C-alpha distance (Angstrom), angle and dihedral (degrees) to the residues before:
residue distance angle dihedral
M1 . . .
K2 3.78 . .
K3 3.77 121.9 .
T4 3.81 92.0 -110.9
G5 3.81 90.9 50.5
M6 3.80 90.7 52.3
A7 3.80 91.4 49.4
K8 3.80 90.7 50.0
S9 3.80 90.8 49.7
D10 3.80 91.5 50.0
A11 3.80 90.6 49.5
K12 3.83 91.1 52.3
K13 3.81 90.8 51.2
L14 3.80 90.6 49.6
M15 3.80 93.1 48.6
G16 3.81 90.0 48.2
K17 3.80 90.9 55.3
M18 3.80 91.7 48.6
T19 3.82 94.5 50.7
A20 3.80 97.2 39.4
P21 3.83 115.0 128.0
G22 3.78 110.6 -88.6
A23 3.79 93.4 15.1
T24 3.78 113.9 133.9
G25 3.77 95.8 -177.8
F26 3.75 131.0 -79.9
G27 3.79 114.1 -21.3
G28 3.82 94.1 6.3
G29 3.79 94.9 98.0
D30 3.81 93.8 67.9
A31 3.81 93.3 63.6
I32 3.80 91.9 51.4
A33 3.80 92.7 48.6
T34 3.81 90.9 49.5
D35 3.80 92.1 50.7
R36 3.81 91.3 49.3
R37 3.78 90.9 48.0
E38 3.80 91.6 50.9
Q39 3.81 90.9 46.8
R40 3.82 90.3 51.7
K41 3.81 89.9 52.0
R42 3.81 91.5 49.8
D43 3.81 91.1 48.4
Q44 3.81 91.9 49.3
A45 3.80 90.7 49.8
L46 3.82 88.4 54.8
G47 3.81 90.8 49.8
L48 3.81 93.4 -111.2
V49 3.80 118.0 152.3
P50 3.83 124.6 -167.2
F51 3.80 109.5 -115.6
A52 3.80 118.9 -175.6
V53 3.79 121.1 -163.1
K54 3.79 134.0 169.7
L55 3.78 113.5 -125.2
N56 3.78 135.3 177.5
G57 3.81 111.6 -91.2
A58 3.81 93.0 -123.3
L59 3.81 90.6 53.9
V60 3.80 91.5 50.0
Q61 3.81 90.2 51.1
Q62 3.82 89.6 51.6
L63 3.79 90.6 50.6
Q64 3.79 92.2 48.5
A65 3.82 92.0 48.1
L66 3.81 91.6 48.6
A67 3.81 91.7 48.6
K68 3.80 90.6 49.7
A69 3.82 92.0 47.4
Q70 3.80 91.0 50.6
G71 3.78 92.3 42.6
S72 3.78 90.8 -126.9
D73 3.77 137.3 126.5
L74 3.82 117.9 -90.1
N75 3.81 89.9 -127.8
Q76 3.80 92.2 53.3
L77 3.81 92.8 45.5
T78 3.80 91.7 50.7
A79 3.80 91.6 47.9
D80 3.83 90.6 50.0
L81 3.80 92.7 48.9
L82 3.81 92.6 47.8
T83 3.81 91.3 48.1
K84 3.81 91.8 50.8
G85 3.81 92.0 44.9
L86 3.78 93.9 50.2
A87 3.81 93.4 45.6
G88 3.77 95.4 55.8
């Protein structure tokens, strides 16, 4: 590869890192990762476990609207609904 081709390739890699989702520029990514890591530790201490499911879009909209109407968190609303559903 020619020297100019290598420089162009390096520039593309650099631009990709700068425009990556969640990137706030150079050095900004460390603060976000630390906050996420601390949040994971807090969640684990509370006994919370991430649980991904695929739901119909209309159902998700209903859940979001209900959470907003109740002024609660979507996670808390979903946990409450699952608890009630499993109890009865």
